[in-house]
C-alpha positions, 0 to 999 in steps of 0.5 A, spaced: 210 597 497 211 605 494 207 610 496 205 616 493 208 623 496 202 626 499 201 633 496 201 638 500 195 643 499 195 650 502 191 652 508 184 656 506 187 661 510 194 662 506 190 662 499 186 667 501 193 672 504 197 670 497 191 672 493 190 679 497 198 680 496 197 678 488 191 683 487 193 689 482 192 696 483 192 699 476 197 694 474 201 693 480 201 689 486 198 691 491 204 689 496 209 693 492 204 699 494 204 698 501 210 702 502 210 707 498 203 710 500 206 708 508 211 714 506 205 719 504 202 718 509 208 719 514 209 725 510 201 727 511 203 727 519 209 731 518 205 736 514 199 736 520 205 737 525 208 743 522 201 747 520 199 745 527 205 748 531 205 754 527 198 756 527 198 754 534 204 758 537 203 765 532 196 765 530 193 770 536 200 773 540 198 776 546 202 778 553 203 772 557 206 774 564 211 779 560 215 782 565 215 790 565 220 795 570 216 801 573 219 806 577 216 812 580 208 812 581 206 813 574 198 812 573 199 808 567 202 803 571 196 802 575 191 802 570 195 797 565 196 793 571 188 793 572 187 791 565 192 787 563 192 782 569 197 775 568 198 778 561 203 784 564 208 782 571 210 790 573 217 790 577 218 796 581 225 799 581 228 804 585 230 809 579 230 810 572 237 807 571 235 801 575 229 800 570 234 801 564 238 796 567 233 791 567 231 792 560 239 791 558 240 785 563 234 782 560 229 782 566 224 786 563 222 787 556 219 795 557 219 800 562 214 805 565 218 811 568 213 816 572 216 823 572 214 831 573 213 832 566 209 826 565 210 818 563 216 815 559 215 808 556 222 805 555 222 799 549 228 796 546 226 795 538 232 791 537 232 786 543 224 784 541 221 788 536 214 784 537 214 786 544 216 793 543 211 794 538 205 791 542 207 795 549 208 801 545 201 800 542 198 798 549 200 804 553 198 809 547 191 807 547 192 807 555 194 814 556 189 816 551 184 813 555 187 817 562 190 822 559 197 821 561 202 824 557 207 819 554 213 819 551 217 813 548 224 812 548 227 807 544 233 804 548 236 799 542 232 801 536 232 797 529 237 801 524 234 804 517 237 798 513 233 793 517 227 796 520 223 790 521 229 786 524 227 780 519 234 780 516 238 777 522 232 771 523 233 769 516 241 768 516 240 765 523 234 760 519 240 759 513 245 757 519 242 753 521 239 748 515 246 749 513 248 745 519 243 739 519 244 739 511 252 739 512 251 733 518 247 729 513 251 730 507 257 728 512 254 722 514 251 720 506 259 720 504 262 717 510 258 710 510 253 712 514 251 716 520 254 710 525 261 711 526 264 704 528 271 707 530 272 714 535 278 716 530 272 717 524 268 721 529 274 725 530 274 726 523 267 728 522 267 733 528 274 736 524 271 737 518 264 740 521 268 745 524 272 747 518 266 747 514 261 751 521 267 757 521 267 757 513 259 758 513 260 763 519 265 768 516 261 767 509 255 769 512 257 775 516 260 777 509 254 777 506 249 781 510 255 785 512 259 788 506 255 784 501 248 787 502 250 792 507 244 790 511 249 790 518 254 796 517 261 794 516 264 786 517 262 783 525 267 778 527 263 776 533 257 775 529 261 771 524 263 767 530 255 766 532 254 762 526 260 759 527 258 756 533 251 755 530 252 751 524 256 747 528 251 746 534 245 744 530 250 739 525 253 736 532 246 735 534 243 732 528 249 728 528 249 725 535 241 723 534 243 720 527 249 715 530 244 714 536 237 712 532 239 712 525 234 715 520 229 717 526 234 721 528 234 725 522 227 726 524 227 728 530 232 733 528 227 736 523 221 737 528 225 740 534 230 745 529 225 746 524 218 745 526 218 747 534 225 751 533 222 756 527 215 759 530 218 760 537 225 763 535 221 770 537 221 774 530 214 774 527 212 774 534 216 775 539 218 770 546 215 773 551 208 773 546 208 766 546 204 762 550 207 757 556 210 752 554 212 756 547 215 762 550 221 757 554 222 752 549 223 758 544 229 760 548 232 752 549 232 751 542 238 753 537 234 758 532 232 762 538 238 762 543 242 764 536 237 769 534 238 773 541 245 772 541 245 775 533 241 781 535 245 783 541 251 782 537 248 786 531 245 791 535 248 793 541 242 791 546 248 790 550 243 784 554 246 778 557 249 773 552 250 767 558 244 763 556 244 763 549 251 761 549 250 756 554 244 753 550 248 752 544 255 750 547 250 744 550 248 742 543 255 742 540 258 738 546 252 733 547 252 732 539 259 730 540 259 726 546 253 722 543 257 721 536 264 718 540 259 715 546 256 711 540 262 710 536 266 707 542 260 702 544 260 699 537 267 698 537 267 695 543 262 690 541 266 689 534 272 687 538 268 682 543 266 679 537 272 679 534 275 675 540 269 670 541 271 668 534 278 667 535 277 664 541 272 659 538 278 658 532 
């Protein structure tokens, strides 16, 4: 007896799912539009994050526990402490020299020095233009109200060639983006972000180091002899650029090696979305609310900007912290690249050994 094969009738749910998948939208199957729509939704989310961080950080600058040194018994300091409670933290100093030292070593952003002939406000515009401007404005207002003679003395003024101090910021951003783009370009040209051999990582780091060196020295040439914004050529500034480009590039390459495409997104969000507004240019770091005031100095743009300002304007502020921050990003990225390569290399050896033993 010959039996006819049973015809398979698709379930009702399967038919409906297939119909939905084949539904046309402006002549295109709906399922083919899923990916581009998802990408556009992700880009919208990135836009909102970008706008939220910039607007949230920069929309209303104000003092937040900003340290200001004070020496003598100036009436102005008492008024300032009373009016700006929680905004200004006064740091008593034994002498005017000690107050200046507090500014130079980064413990204070200004100093109020009382004397026989009146009160002097010490600022360092090159170290933090926004803070110096706001301090001057606030103290001048308070001095007018109290009838206190006030003399403003700038220990580190900005030069006439860069009166706002914005030029060095754009150089820093160019270097940082150069590091990110350079690392991404290397990953595209060398078979992807994840190396499977340690010698490939060494080669990438060597190429990145050469690229960073060229970027740093050429950038210093542009801002110096090229455009005349900075007097002469600064080898120290070029070194700052080399360190920043390598640090941002190595950190990006490390994230890409460990996480793939999401690592690239994390690098962009960390160094661009969070790094730019908190670097301390248009709004100085001490004018940012917590945690932005701390976060800004722990990201490459903020650390490099502090270092570059010290080099260009001779602020003479301690540069240990920015050097440590940039070095951590450079070394951390390199170690992550090497670690992921060793893990992949070990797995490949294990698979090869398993195949050999099976054969």
